C-alpha positions as CSV (number, residue, x, y, z in Angstrom):
1,M,27.4,-109.4,239.6
2,Q,25.9,-110.1,236.6
3,F,27.5,-111.0,233.1
4,L,26.6,-110.3,229.6
5,D,25.8,-114.0,227.8
6,V,28.7,-112.9,225.4
7,K,27.2,-115.9,222.7
8,T,24.9,-113.2,221.3
9,D,25.8,-111.1,219.0
10,F,26.6,-107.7,221.2
11,A,27.9,-109.1,224.3
12,F,30.4,-110.9,221.9
13,K,31.1,-108.0,219.4
14,R,31.3,-105.6,223.1
15,V,34.2,-108.1,224.2
16,F,36.4,-109.3,221.1
17,G,35.9,-106.0,219.0
18,S,36.1,-103.5,220.7
19,E,38.6,-100.8,221.0
20,Q,39.8,-101.9,224.6
21,S,39.8,-106.0,223.6
22,K,42.8,-105.8,221.7
23,G,44.6,-107.7,224.1
24,I,42.1,-110.1,225.0
25,L,41.4,-111.0,221.5
26,I,45.4,-111.7,221.3
27,D,45.6,-113.8,224.5
28,F,41.8,-115.8,222.8
29,L,43.1,-116.2,219.8
30,N,46.9,-117.7,220.8
31,A,45.2,-119.8,222.7
32,I,42.7,-121.3,220.1
33,I,45.1,-121.2,216.7
34,D,47.5,-123.2,216.7
35,F,50.5,-121.0,214.9
36,G,53.5,-123.5,215.5
37,D,56.3,-121.7,216.7
38,E,55.0,-118.1,216.5
39,R,52.3,-116.4,218.6
40,I,50.8,-113.6,218.0
41,T,52.1,-109.9,219.2
42,D,50.2,-107.4,217.8
43,L,46.7,-107.1,215.4
44,T,44.4,-104.5,214.5
45,I,40.4,-104.8,214.7
46,V,38.7,-103.8,211.9
47,D,35.5,-102.1,212.3
48,P,35.4,-101.8,216.0
49,Y,32.0,-102.6,218.2
50,Q,29.7,-100.0,218.3
51,V,26.5,-99.7,219.9
52,P,24.0,-101.7,217.1
53,P,20.7,-100.0,216.2
54,L,18.0,-102.0,216.6
55,K,15.8,-102.0,213.4
56,G,15.2,-105.3,211.9
57,M,17.8,-107.6,214.1
58,K,17.8,-110.2,210.9
59,D,21.1,-111.5,211.5
60,S,21.6,-114.7,214.2
61,Y,25.7,-114.4,214.1
62,V,28.3,-111.8,214.0
63,D,31.9,-111.8,213.0
64,V,34.9,-109.6,214.5
65,K,37.7,-109.5,211.8
66,A,41.3,-108.6,212.8
67,V,44.8,-108.4,210.4
68,L,47.7,-110.1,212.8
69,S,51.0,-109.1,213.1
70,N,52.1,-111.7,210.7
71,R,49.6,-110.1,208.1
72,A,47.2,-112.7,208.0
73,K,43.9,-112.2,208.3
74,V,41.2,-113.3,210.5
75,I,37.3,-113.8,210.7
76,I,36.3,-114.5,214.4
77,E,32.4,-115.4,213.9
78,M,30.1,-116.3,216.9
79,Q,26.8,-118.3,215.1
80,V,24.3,-119.4,217.9
81,L,21.6,-120.2,215.5
82,N,22.3,-123.7,212.9
83,V,20.3,-122.1,209.5
84,E,20.3,-123.3,206.3
85,G,23.6,-122.9,204.6
86,F,25.3,-121.7,207.4
87,E,28.4,-124.2,206.2
88,K,28.7,-122.3,202.7
89,R,28.8,-119.0,204.1
90,V,31.4,-119.9,206.6
91,L,34.1,-120.6,203.7
92,Y,32.6,-117.9,200.8
93,N,33.3,-115.8,203.7
94,A,36.7,-117.0,204.0
95,A,37.4,-117.2,200.0
96,K,36.1,-114.0,199.8
97,L,38.3,-111.7,202.1
98,Y,40.8,-114.1,200.5
99,S,40.4,-113.0,197.3
100,S,39.6,-109.5,197.8
101,Q,43.1,-108.9,198.9
102,L,43.7,-108.7,195.1
103,R,43.7,-105.3,193.4
104,R,44.1,-105.3,189.2
105,S,47.7,-105.8,187.8
106,Q,48.5,-107.4,191.7
107,Q,50.0,-110.5,191.9
108,Y,48.6,-113.5,193.3
109,A,51.9,-114.1,195.5
110,G,51.1,-110.9,197.9
111,L,47.7,-112.7,198.9
112,E,48.1,-113.4,202.7
113,P,46.9,-116.4,204.3
114,V,42.7,-116.1,206.0
115,I,41.7,-117.8,208.9
116,A,38.3,-118.0,209.4
117,L,37.3,-119.2,213.5
118,T,34.2,-120.0,214.0
119,I,32.4,-120.3,217.2
120,T,28.8,-122.6,216.9
121,D,26.4,-122.7,220.0
122,F,25.0,-126.1,218.0
123,E,26.8,-129.4,217.0
124,M,28.2,-129.2,213.4
125,F,30.1,-132.4,213.2
126,K,28.4,-135.1,214.7
127,D,30.7,-137.6,213.2
128,F,33.3,-136.9,216.3
129,D,33.2,-135.6,219.7
130,K,36.3,-133.4,219.1
131,V,35.4,-129.6,220.9
132,I,38.0,-127.2,218.3
133,S,38.5,-129.0,214.6
134,Y,40.7,-128.0,212.0
135,W,40.5,-127.7,208.2
136,N,42.4,-127.4,205.2
137,L,43.1,-128.0,202.0
138,R,44.7,-131.8,201.9
139,E,45.3,-134.3,199.0
140,K,41.7,-136.8,199.3
141,E,43.6,-140.5,200.2
142,Q,47.5,-138.9,201.1
143,L,46.6,-136.1,203.0
144,V,49.2,-134.2,202.0
145,Q,49.0,-130.4,202.8
146,Y,48.0,-128.2,199.1
147,S,47.8,-124.9,200.8
148,D,47.2,-123.1,204.5
149,E,46.2,-120.5,202.9
150,I,42.8,-120.6,204.1
151,E,42.2,-122.4,207.2
152,L,39.0,-123.0,209.0
153,I,38.7,-123.3,212.8
154,F,35.3,-124.3,214.2
155,V,34.4,-124.3,218.3
156,E,31.4,-126.9,219.3
157,L,30.2,-125.1,222.5
158,P,27.5,-128.1,223.3
159,K,30.9,-130.7,222.8
160,F,32.7,-129.0,225.4
161,K,31.7,-130.3,229.5
162,K,34.3,-129.5,231.4
163,G,33.3,-127.5,234.6
164,E,35.0,-124.6,236.5
165,D,37.4,-127.3,238.3
166,E,38.5,-129.2,235.2
167,L,39.8,-126.3,233.4
168,H,43.4,-126.7,233.2
169,T,44.0,-124.8,230.5
170,V,43.9,-121.1,228.8
171,M,41.9,-122.7,225.8
172,D,39.8,-124.1,228.5
173,K,38.7,-120.8,230.7
174,W,38.5,-119.2,227.3
175,I,35.6,-121.5,225.7
176,Y,34.3,-121.7,229.4
177,F,34.2,-118.2,229.6
178,I,32.0,-118.0,226.2
179,K,29.6,-120.8,227.0
180,N,29.1,-119.8,230.8
181,A,29.8,-116.2,231.3
182,G,26.1,-115.5,231.6
183,A,25.2,-117.7,233.9
184,L,27.6,-116.7,236.3
185,D,27.1,-114.3,239.3
186,F,31.0,-114.1,239.9
187,I,34.3,-114.3,238.3
188,P,35.7,-118.2,238.7
189,K,39.1,-118.3,241.3
190,T,41.4,-120.1,239.0
191,F,40.6,-117.2,236.3
192,T,43.6,-115.1,236.9
193,E,45.0,-114.3,233.7
194,P,44.9,-110.4,233.1
195,P,43.2,-110.7,229.5
196,L,40.5,-112.8,230.4
197,L,39.6,-111.0,233.4
198,E,39.4,-107.8,231.1
199,A,36.9,-109.8,229.5
200,F,34.8,-110.6,232.5
201,D,35.3,-106.7,232.8
202,L,34.0,-105.9,229.9
203,A,30.9,-108.3,229.9
204,N,30.0,-107.0,233.4
205,T,26.6,-105.8,233.0
206,A,27.2,-102.8,235.5
207,A,29.5,-100.9,233.1
208,L,26.7,-100.9,230.1
209,S,25.1,-97.8,229.3
210,E,20.6,-97.7,229.5
211,E,21.2,-97.9,225.5
212,E,23.6,-101.2,225.7
213,L,21.3,-102.8,228.2
214,E,18.3,-102.8,225.9
215,V,20.1,-103.9,223.2
216,Q,21.4,-106.6,225.1
217,F,18.3,-108.1,226.5
218,K,16.2,-107.0,222.8
219,R,19.0,-109.3,221.2
220,R,18.7,-112.3,223.5
221,D,15.2,-112.3,223.5
222,F,15.4,-112.4,219.6
223,I,17.5,-115.3,219.5
224,M,15.9,-117.2,221.9
225,L,12.3,-116.8,219.8
226,Q,14.3,-117.7,216.7
227,Q,15.8,-120.6,218.5
228,G,12.4,-122.0,220.0
229,A,11.3,-121.4,216.2
230,L,13.7,-123.9,215.2
231,M,13.3,-126.2,217.9
232,K,9.3,-126.6,217.3
233,A,9.9,-126.9,213.4
234,E,12.4,-129.6,214.3
235,K,9.6,-131.5,217.0
236,D,6.8,-130.8,214.3
237,G,8.6,-132.1,211.5
238,L,10.2,-135.4,213.4
239,A,6.3,-136.1,214.8
240,K,4.6,-135.8,211.4
241,G,7.8,-138.0,210.3
242,M,7.5,-140.7,212.4
243,E,3.5,-140.6,212.0
244,K,4.3,-141.1,208.4
245,G,6.4,-144.1,209.5
246,L,4.0,-145.6,211.4
247,Q,1.2,-145.2,208.7
248,E,3.2,-146.7,206.2
249,G,4.8,-149.7,207.9
250,M,1.9,-150.6,209.4
251,E,0.0,-150.8,206.0
252,A,3.0,-152.9,204.6
253,G,3.1,-154.9,207.5
254,I,-0.7,-156.0,207.3
255,K,0.1,-156.5,203.5
256,E,2.5,-158.7,204.0
257,G,1.0,-160.4,207.0
258,V,-1.9,-161.5,205.5
259,K,-0.8,-163.7,203.3
260,E,1.2,-165.2,206.2
261,G,-0.9,-165.4,209.4
262,K,-1.3,-163.9,212.6
263,R,2.4,-164.0,213.8
264,E,3.8,-163.8,210.6
265,A,1.9,-160.0,209.9
266,K,3.3,-158.8,213.6
267,L,6.7,-159.7,212.5
268,A,6.3,-158.4,209.0
269,I,4.5,-155.2,210.7
270,A,7.5,-154.5,213.2
271,R,9.9,-155.4,210.0
272,S,8.6,-152.7,208.2
273,L,8.6,-150.2,211.3
274,L,12.1,-151.0,212.1
275,A,13.2,-150.5,208.7
276,H,11.4,-146.8,208.9
277,G,13.5,-146.1,212.0
278,I,10.7,-146.0,214.4
279,T,11.7,-146.6,218.3
280,L,11.3,-149.9,219.8
281,E,8.9,-148.9,222.1
282,V,6.4,-147.7,219.4
283,I,6.6,-151.2,217.6
284,A,5.8,-153.0,221.1
285,A,3.1,-151.5,222.0
286,S,2.1,-151.3,218.3
287,T,2.1,-155.0,217.6
288,G,2.5,-156.6,221.1
289,L,5.9,-158.4,220.3
290,S,8.0,-158.4,223.5
291,G,11.5,-156.6,223.6
292,D,13.4,-159.9,223.2
293,E,11.5,-160.5,219.8
294,L,12.1,-157.2,218.7
295,A,15.7,-157.0,219.3
296,S,16.1,-160.8,216.9
297,L,14.5,-158.6,214.8
298,Q,16.8,-155.7,214.3
299,E,19.8,-158.0,214.4
300,Q,18.2,-159.6,211.4
């Protein structure tokens, strides 16, 4: 068997946003979102999946909107590229959905909660290792919650490291499915829950028309090209920054070292390079100083 890469927009919306996806989406949301003692028993998918056109292909994300049985509104978004302003767009979309509920002459009390669930194929928050993070409005020092009317939830796929034998919860299985479905040749034996099996059925390429397959392959190629372009830009920027830092550090070190003698010149150069974030290996090659000497300088 061969399955769609669910991280692509076309496949994601086919699995979670089609007419057949209702039970799948309910199970997925109940597994990921903490509803307390409640569980979502019903929902309405807004703007169900259709085979998308190939024109443009400008977007690297897709969203699925649903209204839950408790009347809360949910945006589920899959984002594969870490583009500039992405984090602001998440907040904007959630605020827009919240404010757009209010019609002229209506009361604010009629506003329903909004949950923005965003799944990313890159790390957003490098300060912690949590795969899933939950955000809402709280007082800065006491952390008292102001409101739960708008909640942001992020699932960072690169932080999820579990293998098939380590999947002990339905939450683990859903995240594993989204991250790995496109690389699987069979349904894992532990995936016995009906909603998960239905998700694999929708992701099975054998069930797709030629038109749908063409869209999927072209969307995947487009996203891979965009990822490659971002990686190249990052690599070129890093190389340019290191070159500039090395040059500036050498120049500053030489000026300082001329006054202090040959060994002191090397130490001055090394200090300047360390200040510019150059690696110890590059500094050692540039100055001839030993690893112990550089480690001592770094501690200082």
